[in-house]
C-alpha positions as semicolon CSV with decimal commas, in nm:
position;residue;x (nm);y (nm);z (nm)
1;M;1,862;-1,394;-1,092
2;R;1,633;-1,686;-1,132
3;L;1,278;-1,711;-0,984
4;S;1,251;-2,007;-0,758
5;L;0,943;-2,266;-0,814
6;Y;0,829;-2,141;-0,460
7;E;0,840;-1,769;-0,562
8;Y;0,656;-1,843;-0,903
9;E;0,395;-2,042;-0,698
10;Q;0,360;-1,750;-0,443
11;S;0,313;-1,518;-0,743
12;K;0,022;-1,688;-0,880
13;H;-0,151;-1,653;-0,525
14;I;-0,060;-1,291;-0,508
15;S;-0,198;-1,226;-0,862
16;A;-0,511;-1,407;-0,781
17;Q;-0,600;-1,145;-0,531
18;C;-0,640;-0,890;-0,783
19;Y;-0,456;-0,627;-0,609
20;P;-0,412;-0,290;-0,784
21;F;-0,066;-0,253;-0,944
22;Y;0,060;0,046;-0,750
23;A;-0,064;-0,106;-0,414
24;L;0,188;-0,397;-0,500
25;L;0,466;-0,169;-0,594
26;A;0,398;0,010;-0,251
27;A;0,414;-0,307;-0,074
28;L;0,746;-0,392;-0,260
29;M;0,882;-0,060;-0,141
30;R;0,780;-0,115;0,200
31;D;0,928;-0,459;0,231
32;A;1,237;-0,435;-0,010
33;D;1,597;-0,456;0,125
34;T;1,841;-0,191;0,060
35;D;1,953;-0,268;-0,294
36;N;1,609;-0,326;-0,412
37;T;1,472;-0,019;-0,251
38;A;1,720;0,178;-0,460
39;K;1,610;0,027;-0,782
40;L;1,233;0,078;-0,714
41;K;1,313;0,432;-0,609
42;A;1,485;0,479;-0,944
43;A;1,208;0,323;-1,130
44;W;0,917;0,497;-0,962
45;P;1,037;0,820;-0,802
46;E;0,673;0,968;-0,783
47;L;0,536;0,663;-0,620
48;W;0,832;0,659;-0,372
49;E;0,781;1,003;-0,289
50;S;0,392;0,942;-0,231
51;M;0,485;0,652;-0,017
52;R;0,730;0,860;0,205
53;R;0,455;1,133;0,233
54;R;0,183;0,903;0,357
55;Y;0,423;0,695;0,561
56;N;0,516;1,032;0,763
57;A;0,147;1,148;0,765
58;P;-0,094;1,024;1,065
59;V;-0,250;0,714;0,966
60;G;-0,140;0,787;0,602
61;V;-0,382;1,061;0,537
62;V;-0,246;1,346;0,329
63;E;-0,513;1,619;0,365
64;E;-0,449;1,782;0,046
65;W;-0,490;1,460;-0,137
66;D;-0,743;1,294;0,055
67;G;-0,985;1,579;0,130
68;M;-1,015;1,490;0,503
69;T;-0,807;1,503;0,822
70;P;-0,689;1,212;1,021
71;E;-0,976;1,246;1,256
72;E;-1,227;1,237;0,994
73;Y;-1,069;0,935;0,835
74;H;-1,098;0,756;1,165
75;A;-1,456;0,838;1,204
76;Q;-1,522;0,709;0,846
77;K;-1,369;0,386;0,920
78;Q;-1,550;0,349;1,227
79;Q;-1,887;0,408;1,073
80;E;-1,794;0,159;0,812
81;R;-1,711;-0,125;1,077
82;E;-2,047;-0,036;1,249
83;E;-2,235;-0,048;0,936
84;A;-2,057;-0,395;0,868
85;E;-2,151;-0,546;1,209
86;D;-2,510;-0,424;1,152
87;S;-2,531;-0,617;0,831
88;W;-2,474;-0,955;1,005
């Protein structure tokens, strides 16, 4: 496989955003085709399991990991939005 110039240029834009490494892997897992999904699952089985758990959980909240319910998460996000609007 050879990386195209377009793909290389896009990788620079993505890299400049400074996303966390595992967030990038999770995005790859979310969007990968069948063959690449199998490769990613084999390389990072614990991350795949974590993605599966979050995908199947309401709004991605796993209570025993996050220490909150989906409802509490929604309330927290709403409060953050309101505070951001108030700061304008």
